[in-house]
N, C-alpha and C positions, 0 to 999 in steps of 0.2 A: 721163813723169809726174813731178811735182815731188818725190815721195819714192819713186821706183822703187827706188833702191839700198837704202835702209833696209828697205823691204818685202821686197826680195830676201834681205837678211840674216836677217830674221825668219823667212821661210818656210824658209830653209836650216837655221836653228837648230831650228825645229819638226820638220823632217824628221830631223835628227840625234838630237834628244832622243827622238823617237817610236820610235826603234829600240832604246832602252834597255829592259831587262826590268822596271825599276821605274817605267816611265812608261806612262800610258794615253793613247795617241794618239787615242782616240775621244772624249775629254773634255778639251778644251783651252780655256784662257782666256788671252788676251793683254792685258796692261796696259801702257800707255805714258804718260809724263808729258812735257808740253811738246812738243818735237820728236818724242819717242817716241809721244805721243798721236796726232799726225798720221800716224805710221808705222803704228800699229795700225788706224787708220781705212782707210788704203790697203790694209793686209793683209786687212781684212774684205771688200774688193771682189774678192779672189781666191777667196773661198769655199773656203778650204782644208778638206779633209775632216777632221772631228773638231773644228773650231774652233766652239765653242758660244757664245762671247761675247767681245767686245773692250771694254776699259775705257779710255776716253780722258779723261785728266785734264789740263785746261788745254792741250789739244793744238792743233797746227797746224804750219805750216811757212813758211819764207821763200821768196819768189819773187824772182828777180833783177829789179831795176828796178821793184819793186812795193811800194807802200805797204801797211801791215798791214791797211787797210780796203779794199783793192783788190777790184774785182769778179772779178779773176782767181782770187783765193783762194776765193771763193764758188763760182765755176764749177768749180774743181778738185774741191771737195767734192761738187758736184752730179754730177760724172763718177763719183766713187766710189759715190755713192748709187744711180746707175743700175744698178750691177752687184752691189752688196753685198746678200747675203741672210743675213748673220750679225747677230744682235742687237747693237746698240751701246749702251753706257752712257756718257754724257758728263757730266763734272763740271767746272764752271768757277766762278770767283768774279766777281761783278759789278764788282769793282774791279780786275780784271786789266788791267794797263797794255799788255800785248801783244795780247791778244784781248778787246777791250771787249765789254760785254754785247750791244750791237746787232749787232756783227759775228758773234758766236756765234749769235744768233737767226737771222740770215740764213743762216749756214752750215748750221744744222740744217734750216731750211725747204728749202734747196736739196737737202740729203741725202735728205729725206723725199719730195721730188717724184718721185724716180726709183723709188720703191717700197721703199726701205730703211726700217729701223726704228732710231730713236735716242731713247732716253730722256734728257732733259736736266734736270740738277739745277744750279740757279744759286744759289750761296751768296752771302749779303750780305757786308759788310765782315768781314774775318777776325779782327780784334782791335780793342781800344779805341783803338789807335794808328792815326790816319788815314793815317800814312805807310806802313803795311804794304801791300805790293803784293799784290793778289789772285792774281798769278801764282805766289805761294808756297803756293797751296792745298795741294799734296801735303805739303810740309814742315810746314805748320801744322795741317792737318785730315785727315791720311791715315786716322786711325782712324774718323772720321765717314764718310768716303768708303767705306771697306771695310765698314762696318756695313751700308750700303745695298747694296753689291755682294753681300755674303753673303746678304742677303734675296732677291735675284734668283736666286742659285745654289740656295738652299733651295727656292724655288718650282719650279725646273726639275729638282729631284732630282739636283743636281750636288753634288760633294763640298764641304763647308765644315764649320765647327765646329758642335757640338751645343749648343743652349741649356742643356741639362742641366749642361754644364760650368760655366756661370755660376752656376746654382742651387747646385751642389755647393760651389763656392768661397765663395759668400756664406754658406751655412749652416755650413760648416766653421769659418769665422773670425768669425762673428757680425757681419757687416758688411752687414746688410740695407739700410740707408739708402744704401749705395753701389752698389746693384745696377746702375744705369745706367752708372756709371763702369766697373764690371766688364765690362759688355757691350762698351763701347768698347775696353777693354784687351784683351779676348779677340779682337776683330776687328782690332786693330792689327797692322801688318806688321812683319817683321824680328825681330831678337832683342829680347826685352822682359822686364821684371820688375816685380813689384808688391811694395811695402814697406809695412809697417804699424807703427804705434807699439806698443810692448810694454805701454803703460799705458792705451791708449784705442783707438778704432776709426779714428783718423786714418790716411789712406792717401796714397800717392804712386805713380804708375806712370811708366815710361819705355818707349819702344819705338823701333824703327828704329836700334838701336845696332849697332856693327860686330862685337861679340862678346857672348856671353851674360854673361861675367864683367863686361864694361863696363856692360851693362844693369843688372845687380844693383847695382854700385857707384853708378851714377847714381840708381837708385830710392831707395837708402838716403840718399844725399846730398840729394836733393830732399825727401824726407820730413822729414829733420831741419832743412832750411832753412825749410820751410813751418811746421814745428811746433817752434820752438826749445825746448830743454830736454827733449825727448822722445828716448828711445832707440828707434831703428827697426831692424827686421829684415826680410829678404826672406821673403815667404810664398808667392810663386809666381814662377817654377816651383819645384816641390819639389826638394830635393837628391836626386840619384840615389845610393844607397848603392854602395860599391865591390863589384865582383864577388868572390866567394870562391874561384872556380876559377882 
């Protein structure tokens, strides 16, 4: 199979993590981007016990001596669809230079023909700049993608964030008009932080940082860049007081 080796690695990782006491091997989600997206689709065809959903973002794989629009790519996806019984969530941008819209539509149709399930969300142009490649979907719109993924998890009674977290943050800081931004911020992946002007309700958020401290620094910097002359401070995540013992 085109991505047999990456799928082998993923399955081995799930088996390893599943043996940890702090992991629940009965409720697994696998998410992959680009080549990783193709790998999780392949993983779904293995119907690994406990795998509840795979999330494919701008995913696919390269075949030797094969054009990106090749029928061989579609047939490979069809093969996975014939065996997969794990729900798939697929996210692509219509301006993806590697996996164009029509190719993705064909891939999904082939996947469904075998009896598999794949929800497809096709985003339009990612930014006002026409030069922005849609293959950058995850780096540009990961919060929007995760907001949709979290909705799926919530419908299936799988672990995700509680909407009451958004309401509590909005009410605590008097930022009702920014409720939708807070939803996106809450859904966003990785280390993240939210900064607010000390004299108004101006906000700025950052996510997918390498450390929590970096996320906080970035949030404050972005807030002050967007709102010159304002003093900004981090309002989330809250500082954890030092232990007294």
